[in-house]
MARGU-946381 format. One record per residue: residue number from 1; residue in three letters; x, y, z of N, C-alpha, C in turn. Coordinates in steps of 0.001 Angstrom, whole numbers. Example, Ala and Ser with C-alpha at 12.3 -4.5 7.8 and 13.67 -1.06 7.14 Angstrom:
2
MARBA     i    aa     neast    nnorth       nup    caeast   canorth      caup     ceast    cnorth       cup
MARBA     1   ALA     13190     -5690      7800     12300     -4500      7800     13200     -3300      7800
MARBA     2   SER     12850     -2250      7080     13670     -1060      7140     12900        30      7870
This chain:
105
MARBA     i    aa     neast    nnorth       nup    caeast   canorth      caup     ceast    cnorth       cup
MARBA     1   MET     41928    -43694    127870     42757    -42547    127543     42001    -41582    126626
MARBA     2   GLU     41359    -42116    125593     40612    -41248    124679     39412    -40623    125372
MARBA     3   ASP     38843    -41348    126335     37731    -40776    127105     38190    -39563    127904
MARBA     4   THR     39359    -39675    128490     39906    -38570    129271     40188    -37375    128373
MARBA     5   ILE     40739    -37633    127212     41040    -36537    126275     39729    -35898    125811
MARBA     6   GLY     38737    -36687    125491     37430    -36163    125073     36787    -35338    126182
MARBA     7   HIS     36883    -35852    127412     36317    -35136    128558     37038    -33804    128775
MARBA     8   LEU     38361    -33805    128709     39137    -32565    128864     38861    -31593    127716
MARBA     9   ASP     38690    -32116    126524     38370    -31287    125369     37014    -30593    125561
MARBA    10   THR     36044    -31333    126082     34714    -30764    126352     34811    -29686    127430
MARBA    11   GLU     35555    -29972    128479     35746    -28986    129543     36427    -27732    129018
MARBA    12   LEU     37395    -27893    128136     38097    -26754    127541     37127    -25890    126748
MARBA    13   ARG     36276    -26517    125935     35282    -25765    125157     34313    -25037    126087
MARBA    14   ASN     33868    -25715    127142     32958    -25081    128107     33614    -23872    128774
MARBA    15   MET     34856    -24042    129164     35583    -22941    129808     35769    -21766    128853
MARBA    16   LYS     36072    -22067    127589     36215    -20995    126598     34889    -20272    126412
MARBA    17   GLY     33791    -21015    126411     32461    -20392    126308     32166    -19501    127507
MARBA    18   GLU     32490    -19997    128714     32299    -19198    129930     33153    -17940    129900
MARBA    19   MET     34408    -18095    129451     35301    -16932    129359     34755    -15914    128372
MARBA    20   ALA     34242    -16386    127234     33672    -15475    126241     32465    -14740    126827
MARBA    21   GLN     31616    -15468    127575     30454    -14854    128216     30889    -13805    129234
MARBA    22   HIS     31882    -14128    130056     32407    -13167    131039     33010    -11948    130340
MARBA    23   LEU     33697    -12159    129237     34283    -11051    128485     33193    -10135    127942
MARBA    24   ARG     32114    -10718    127402     30999     -9895    126896     30368     -9087    128030
MARBA    25   GLU     30149     -9726    129188     29580     -9016    130339     30496     -7891    130799
MARBA    26   TYR     31805     -8183    130820     32778     -7164    131216     32746     -5984    130241
MARBA    27   GLN     32695     -6266    128941     32652     -5200    127947     31367     -4379    128073
MARBA    28   ASP     30237     -5040    128344     28982     -4311    128549     29089     -3383    129760
MARBA    29   LEU     29636     -3913    130845     29801     -3090    132041     30769     -1932    131804
MARBA    30   LEU     31816     -2197    131071     32785     -1143    130759     32137       -54    129901
MARBA    31   ASN     31294      -457    128947     30585       535    128125     29645      1385    128975
MARBA    32   VAL     28945       762    129916     28064      1512    130811     28880      2472    131665
MARBA    33   LYS     30014      1998    132179     30876      2856    133000     31357      4056    132200
MARBA    34   MET     31774      3828    130975     32258      4934    130135     31144      5948    129891
MARBA    35   ALA     29936      5459    129603     28811      6365    129370     28503      7180    130633
MARBA    36   LEU     28553      6525    131789     28306      7234    133047     29401      8251    133343
MARBA    37   ASP     30649      7892    133059     31750      8842    133251     31564     10082    132389
MARBA    38   ILE     31129      9883    131150     30887     11019    130246     29751     11880    130781
MARBA    39   GLU     28690     11236    131251     27549     11977    131789     27934     12746    133051
MARBA    40   ILE     28718     12122    133919     29175     12793    135139     30031     14002    134774
MARBA    41   ALA     30905     13844    133806     31757     14967    133381     30913     16109    132835
MARBA    42   ALA     29860     15780    132081     28992     16814    131533     28270     17563    132652
MARBA    43   TYR     27740     16830    133622     27066     17483    134749     28035     18294    135589
MARBA    44   ARG     29244     17785    135766     30254     18529    136540     30573     19861    135842
MARBA    45   LYS     30686     19808    134528     30972     21027    133766     29820     22019    133894
MARBA    46   LEU     28584     21520    133839     27422     22391    134020     27413     23022    135407
MARBA    47   LEU     27693     22218    136423     27711     22742    137788     28798     23793    137977
MARBA    48   GLU     29972     23531    137445     31061     24500    137565     30704     25793    136850
MARBA    49   GLY     30043     25679    135704     29604     26872    134986     28570     27644    135777
MARBA    50   GLU     27644     26949    136416     26637     27598    137244     27279     28273    138455
MARBA    51   GLU     28239     27596    139083     28918     28188    140234     29651     29459    139820
MARBA    52   THR     30318     29403    138694     31040     30581    138207     30064     31710    137913
MARBA    53   HIS     28967     31384    137241     27949     32378    136914     27338     32939    138186
MARBA    54   PHE     27023     32056    139132     26402     32472    140379     27345     33349    141197
MARBA    55   ASN     28593     32939    141309     29556     33692    142110     29884     35044    141491
MARBA    56   SER     29881     35146    140190     30208     36421    139560     29003     37343    139507
MARBA    57   GLY     27797     36804    139573     26597     37620    139447     26100     38203    140741
MARBA    58   ILE     26458     37635    141875     25930     38086    143154     27094     38438    144068
MARBA    59   SER     26963     39585    144714     27985     39949    145691     27300     40165    147030
MARBA    60   PHE     27870     39604    148046     27348     39777    149383     28116     40900    150049
MARBA    61   GLY     27643     42118    149888     28310     43267    150470     27841     43495    151893
MARBA    62   ALA     28600     44242    152622     28210     44572    153986     27058     45562    153944
MARBA    63   ALA     26247     45534    154969     25115     46456    155043     25650     47870    155192
MARBA    64   SER     24985     48805    154533     25441     50186    154634     24675     50878    155758
MARBA    65   TYR     25398     51636    156528     24819     52360    157641     25044     53842    157411
MARBA    66   SER     24042     54619    157755     24220     56058    157641     23895     56701    158986
MARBA    67   TYR     24606     57751    159274     24414     58460    160543     23403     59572    160335
MARBA    68   GLN     22378     59562    161197     21409     60647    161183     21295     61183    162603
MARBA    69   PRO     21526     62470    162777     21440     63037    164120     20010     62948    164643
MARBA    70   ARG     19883     62809    165940     18564     62686    166569     17899     64057    166646
MARBA    71   ALA     16659     64108    166141     15898     65349    166222     15127     65399    167532
MARBA    72   SER     14495     64304    167883     13785     64243    169159     13759     62795    169618
MARBA    73   ALA     13419     62577    170854     13429     61236    171423     12381     60358    170765
MARBA    74   SER     11187     60870    170487     10126     60055    169900     10450     59690    168453
MARBA    75   ARG     10996     60637    167712     11363     60357    166323     12494     59338    166258
MARBA    76   SER     13465     59473    167157     14594     58550    167121     14167     57140    167505
MARBA    77   SER     13256     56999    168468     12825     55645    168828     12032     55022    167680
MARBA    78   GLN     11259     55829    166951     10524     55317    165786     11504     54879    164700
MARBA    79   ARG     12539     55678    164472     13563     55318    163476     14282     54039    163882
MARBA    80   GLU     14590     53909    165183     15261     52707    165661     14399     51476    165442
MARBA    81   LYS     13099     51603    165691     12195     50481    165469     12152     50112    163994
MARBA    82   GLU     12032     51136    163136     12000     50875    161690     13320     50274    161217
MARBA    83   GLY     14412     50820    161728     15731     50310    161354     15928     48879    161807
MARBA    84   ALA     15472     48574    163015     15601     47207    163523     14773     46253    162688
MARBA    85   THR     13575     46682    162300     12722     45828    161472     13354     45615    160112
MARBA    86   LYS     13849     46699    159500     14494     46577    158183     15729     45696    158278
MARBA    87   GLU     16540     45904    159322     17770     45130    159472     17439     43660    159732
MARBA    88   SER     16404     43403    160548     15986     42028    160816     15538     41351    159539
MARBA    89   PHE     14757     42050    158719     14300     41497    157443     15490     41240    156528
MARBA    90   LYS     16434     42177    156501     17613     42045    155642     18448     40841    156068
MARBA    91   GLU     18654     40660    157392     19427     39533    157881     18739     38210    157585
MARBA    92   SER     17420     38151    157778     16723     36896    157488     16763     36588    156004
MARBA    93   SER     16717     37620    155176     16816     37423    153732     18203     36906    153351
MARBA    94   GLU     19246     37478    153969     20603     37013    153689     20803     35591    154192
MARBA    95   ASP     20247     35257    155376     20352     33894    155901     19676     32915    154955
MARBA    96   LYS     18530     33296    154410     17826     32428    153466     18665     32236    152205
MARBA    97   ASP     19271     33326    151695     20122     33226    150506     21293     32297    150758
MARBA    98   GLU     21929     32414    151930     23051     31540    152255     22594     30085    152386
MARBA    99   ALA     21413     29882    152978     20888     28516    153113     20612     27917    151733
MARBA   100   ASP     20088     28739    150817     19837     28273    149452     21149     27904    148763
MARBA   101   ILE     22164     28720    148967     23471     28450    148359     24037     27153    148914
MARBA   102   ASN     23972     26982    150242     24514     25777    150864     23739     24537    150460
MARBA   103   SER     22434     24651    150260     21659     23475    149857     21984     23072    148425
MARBA   104   ASN     22420     24012    147599     22792     23682    146217     24165     23064    146134
MARBA   105   ASN     24989     23247    147151     26330     22652    147147     26211     21292    147718
């Protein structure tokens, strides 16, 4: 009978030690989680601030077009070529800006 009580007493102490070890591990993990949550919140706040700054600083307006009457056929075809080149460059620049914005999100 005393052997059984001694054996159960030893098991109880071992279990209490294991529980204490598990509690310490749990507290360590909880501390790491809290630190990570704080860091995530800080980065989220920075990102939101950047988005607000970015959105308020840049406006994507429509391209402006102006009407110019044709003086001659050769001049107008040259203007059309220049306009197409400028518009193509402008569109590729806007596409790149949008791609940069999307890659940051």
